[in-house]
N, C-alpha and C positions, 0 to 999 in steps of 0.2 A: 392522563393528568396524574402527577405524582401527589404524595401526601401533602407536601408543602403547598403546592398549587391549590389543592382542594381546601386547605385551611384558609389560605388567603382569599379564595373565592367566597367562602362562607362569611368571613369577616367583612369583606367589601359589600356583599349583599345585605348583611345585617345592618350596615350603616347607611343604607339608601332607602328612599321612598320611591314608589313607582309612578309618582305624579308630582306636579309642580303647582301647589295650591296658590290662590290669589287672595288678597285681603277681601273682606275683613276677618276671615277665619284663620289667617296664617298663624297668629299668635297661639291660638288653641291647638292647631295642628302641630306646631313646633313642640309644644309641651308633650303632645301625644307621641311625636316622633322620638323624643328623648327617652320616654318610657319604653317605647317599642324597641328602640336601639339597644337599650340596656338588657331587655328581656331576650332578644334574638342573639345578641353578642354572647350572653351567658349560655344560650343553647349551642351556639357555634363552638364556644370554648369546650363545652362538655363533649361535643362531637369530636373535636380535635384530640382531646385526651383519649377517646375511644380509638381513634385512628392510630395514635402513637402506641397505644397498648397492643393493638392488633399487629402492627408492623414491627414491634420491638423498639423500645425507647432509645437505646443507644444507637441503633442503626439509623433511625429517623433523625435524631439530632445530628449525626454525622452527615446525613444527606443535606440537612439545612445548612450546615457549615460549609459544604462544598458545592453549593448550588451554582448553576451556570451564571456567569456574569460577575462573579467575585474576582478580585484581583489575584495576581500571582498565578500559581498552578491550579488553584481550586476550580473544580468543575471541568478540568481539561479532559477527563476521560468520561465519555458518555456511554449509553447502551450500545452494544454491538451485536450483530446476529451471531447465533451459536454456530460453532463449526459443524459443517455437514459431515455425515458419515461416509457417504460414497459407496460404490460397489466393492465387494470383497475381491481379493487378489485372484481368486479362482475364476471370478467372472471376467476380470480384466484380461486374464490369460487367453480368453476366447475372443477378445476384441480384434477387429480387422480394420484396415484403412479403406476409405472410399473417397471418391472425388465428389465435391459439392460444387454448385455454380461458382464461377470465378467472380472476383470483385470487379465492379464496373470502373474502379479507379485505375486498373491495369498494373503494369510493372512498376515496382519501386522498392527501395531498400529502407529499412528502419522506420516504418510508419508506427504511429501510436495505435496499439490494439488493446481493447479492454472489453470485459464482459459486464453487462448491466444487471444480469439476472433474467433478462428476456432476449437481449440482442447482443451481437458482437459488433462493436464499433471500430471503425478504422479512420484515422486522420493523418494527413500530411505524409511525411517521408521524403526521401531523396529520389528525384527523377532526373532524367537527362535535361540538363540546363539549370538545375537548382533545386529549390525546396518546393514541395507541393503544399497547397492549402485547402484541398478539397477533402471530402469525407463520404463514407458509405456505411450502411448498417445491414447486417444479415440476421434474419429471423429464422431460427431452426424450425419453428413450428410451421412456417409456410414454405421453407426452403428457398426463400427469395431475398435478394439484395434490393436496397433502395438508396438513392442518393440522399445525403444529409448536408446540412450547412457546414462549410469550412469557416475557419475563424476570420478569414478575409484579410490576412496580412502575409502575402506570399513571401516577402523577403525575410519574414520571421517565422515561417511555418514550422510546425512541430516535426521533429525527427527523433523518434524513440525517446520522447521526454517522459520523466516520471509522471505517473498518473494514478489516481485512486477514485473509486466509485463510492459516493457518499450515501447511496440509497435513493437519491433523487437526481443527482447531477454528477458529471465526470469532471474532476479537477485535473488540469494538466498544466505543467510549467516546465519551460526549458531554461529559465533564468532570465531570458530576454522578454518572453511573452508568457503571460499567465492568464488562464481563463477557466470558466465553468460552462459546460455544455449541458443543456436540459433537453433530453429526448422528447419530453412531452410537448414542448413548444418549438423544438428544432432551432434553438437559438443559443448563441454564445454570449457570455457576459465577460468582458475583459476586466482583469483585476490588476490594480497597481500594487507592486511589491513594496514593503517598507524599505526605507533608505538603506539599512545595513545589508539587505538581501539583493539589492539591485546590482546587476552585472556579474553575479555569481553564477556558476554553472550548476544547475540543479541536478542532483544525483539520486535523490531518494525522497519518497513521500509515503505517508501512512495516514489512515483514517482512524481517529480515536472513538468515533461515535458521536462526537461533538465538534471536533476541530480536525482540519488537515494539518499535519506537521510536515513541513518542507525543509529539506537540508540541501545546502549547496556549498561549493568550494570555489576559491579564487584560483583559476587555472594559470594565472601569470605569476603570482607571488606566493601562492599557498594561503590557506586560511579557511575558516569555517563559518557558516552562518546557518542558524536554525530559527524558524518562526512558525507560529500556529495561526491558522486562518479559520475563523468561524463563519461558515456560509450564511447562518441565520442573521448575524449582525453585520457582516461585511467588514469585520475588524481583524487586524493582525496583532499578535503579541510576539515580540522578539524573545527567543529562548536560548540564544547561543551560549553554550557552556564555555568555561575557561579551560583551555587545554594546557598540559604541562609546558613549561618554558622550552622553546626551541622546537616544539612538535607542531609544525605547520601542516595542516591537513591538505592532502591532494586528492583523496577519494573517501567517500562516506557511504556506509550502508546502515539501514535502520530496520527494526521490526518492533511491533507492539505486542506485549504479552497481556495476561489478564490484569496485571498490577503495575506495569511500568513500561516505559519506552527505553529501548536499548539501542545505542548508537556505537558503531565501529568507525574510528577515524584512522585511516592509513596515512602515516606521516613519513617524512624523510626525503632526501634528494640523492641523486647519483653521486657516488663516491663519498657519501656521508652516512652517518648512522640513520637507520630507519626502523620502523616498527608499527604496531597497532595499539591504539588506545581504545579502551572500552568504557563507555560511560552509560549510566542509567538514571532516568528521571521518573520519580513517582508522582502520584496525584498532587503532592504539595508543591510541585514545580521545582524541586531542588535536584540538581545534578550531583551524582556521586561517581567517583572513579572506581570501577569494578574490574579493572584490567586483570589484577591478580596473576594467575598463571596462564592467562590466555596466550596461545602460541603466537609468536612473533614471526615476521617475514613471510606471512601468508595473506593473500587477499581474502576478503570475506565476500562471498558471492551469494546474492539473492536470498538472504535470510527470510524465513517464513515461519510464522507461529502456527502450529497445527492444532492448538487448543490444549496441548499438554507438553509439547517440546518445541524447540526452535530447530527447524530443518535448514541446513546450510549446504548448498551445492558444492561440488568439487571446486578447488581453487588452485591458483598458480602461485609461484614464488613471488614475494613482494620485496624489492630491494630499493624502493624509493622512486620518486618522480624522475623520469628520464632514464631509468635503469632498465635494461632488457635482459632478462634471465636467459641463460643458455640451456636451461633444463627443459626437456620435452615431456617430463612426467608431471602429472597433476597430483595435488594432495587430495586424499579421499574426502567425500562429503561426510557429514556427521549430524547427529542429533545432539543438541545442547540443552541441559536442564535450565529452564527459565529463571529459577531462583539462584542456583549456584554456578551456572554456566559450565558445569562439568560436561565433558563431551564424550559421546559414544560414537566411534567411527563406523561408517557404513562401508562394507566391502566394495572394492572398485567396480566389480561387475564386468560384463562383456564389452562395454564401451567407456570404461572408467578413465582411461588414459587420454581420452578426447575432451575431457572437462565438459561433459554434457550438463545441460540445465535440468534441475530436478523440478518436477511438478507433483504436488501433493494432491491426491485424489480423495482423501478422507481416511483411507485405511491402507494405502500403498503409495509407492513412488513410481512415477513414470519418468524415465530418463530419455531425452531426445537429443541426439547430437546435432549441433547447428554450426559446426566449424569444419575445418580441414585438419588432417593429421600430418604432422611434419616429423621427419626423422633425419638425423645427421650422420656423418661418417668422418673418420679421421682423415680420409683422403680429400676432404674439402667439398665433395659432392653433396648435394642436398636433394633429397627425394620427397616429393609431396604426394600423399595419397588422399584423394578426396573421398570423404565418407559422410556426407550430410544425410540426415533423415534416419540414421540408425536408431532403433528404439528398443528399450529394455524395461522390464518390470521388476520391481523389488517388493517382495512380500514381507511386510514388516513383522508379521507374526512368526515366520520361519527364518527370517534373516537370509533369504536366498534370492538370487537374481535369475531371470530367464529372458532370453531374447524374444522379441515380438516381430511380426512381419514388417518388412520395409514398406514405407509409403510409396505410392505409384511414382515411378520415374526418379527415385532418389533425389527429391528436390532440395534446393537450398532455401531455407525459410527466411532469408533476408535479415538474419540476426534479430528476429522477433521471436520472443519466447512463446511457445504454444500456450493456449488458454484452456483451462479445465472449467466446464460450465456446470458441473454437478453430476453429469452422466456420460459425457464424451469429451475427448480432447480435440480442440480445433486448432489447426495450424495453417497460417497464411504464408504462401511461398512468395519468393521474390518476383515471380512471374504473375502474381495476382491470383493463383489458383488456391482455392480453399479446400483443405483436406480435413477429414474427420476420422478419428480412431474411436470406434464404437462397437457395441454388441449387435 
């Protein structure tokens, strides 16, 4: 309970009697109640002053002004867990891959995979014949999988949809179907999107500690939608920013820092101008254009706030919707200052050209390739080298990379990003095999 809630509780308690007297003594008791109320209210006010003084008057007044439930952006940012430290790079360098029990859901591509703090959850995905709607959970403590409830809408099943863990429930949305899964009850609650968000392709979601912020784009005509959902109240607030004229969004990425939400909107179409807009929203709910010198014509891939910097995985050339770059080289990943967005490039490393996904472990980066490598030639021949599963470690303290052992069988992970659970890396393959990189 925060200071404001304690004060309100004291004042409400002071104004109530613990019983309901009946005539003929009601009049006398009402007089006594008025005197008692004045006396206890004075005591509560005195206690409130003491609470304010102990917590700092300016800070407490600010908290009252931005309490949850206020209109606009007030109260949008709630408490979030502190960033974990994780093992040192020297420990990670000794990690090795091992096989864990396979998922009971079997082979599939693009399932939703998420870590709850206790279990690895898997839902949906693409299977032979369409979309799956089943689910399973893996508990590392017992080393066992168990079946869990699917959302029950096979034709709208989730396939690699944006998802966030709120601390109690998993929020998932693909733009057509949105739901909350509660592991404690093994139940889904379907959520209706606000009208401006319906039909958009969901591309990113973040948890503020109070609300889920969901962003989506119109894949037919271009355009952006952003809204906040409060699981406690079940209410949405539309937060869509105004983009510069002619900048229709086709892809969106987001991350949340300690003080603001940052959104990257990739705009433009084939044979037309294209670029990247960067917008930021603070606790007041106001969007500001902070594009500045942000590099244009590059995709923004999986931005992640480490607690001090924004980590962005290697990216590809962005030339607009429907435009396919002929370049086979990836732009390097980087750390961005959360206040100024100034970037510090990360060396490409042993698998840099394959655009690996970066996973932040707390003090280091694990890069895992989940794609194929393609190279061209002037003679028109095209050679494909398959290299899934290649893994490397970047020591943030020394600025150096080193290769790590390959996972068993060089598996393809089904385009699902590996999950760091605080002490090991879990990777689910397209064949349903669960692998762990651990000490």
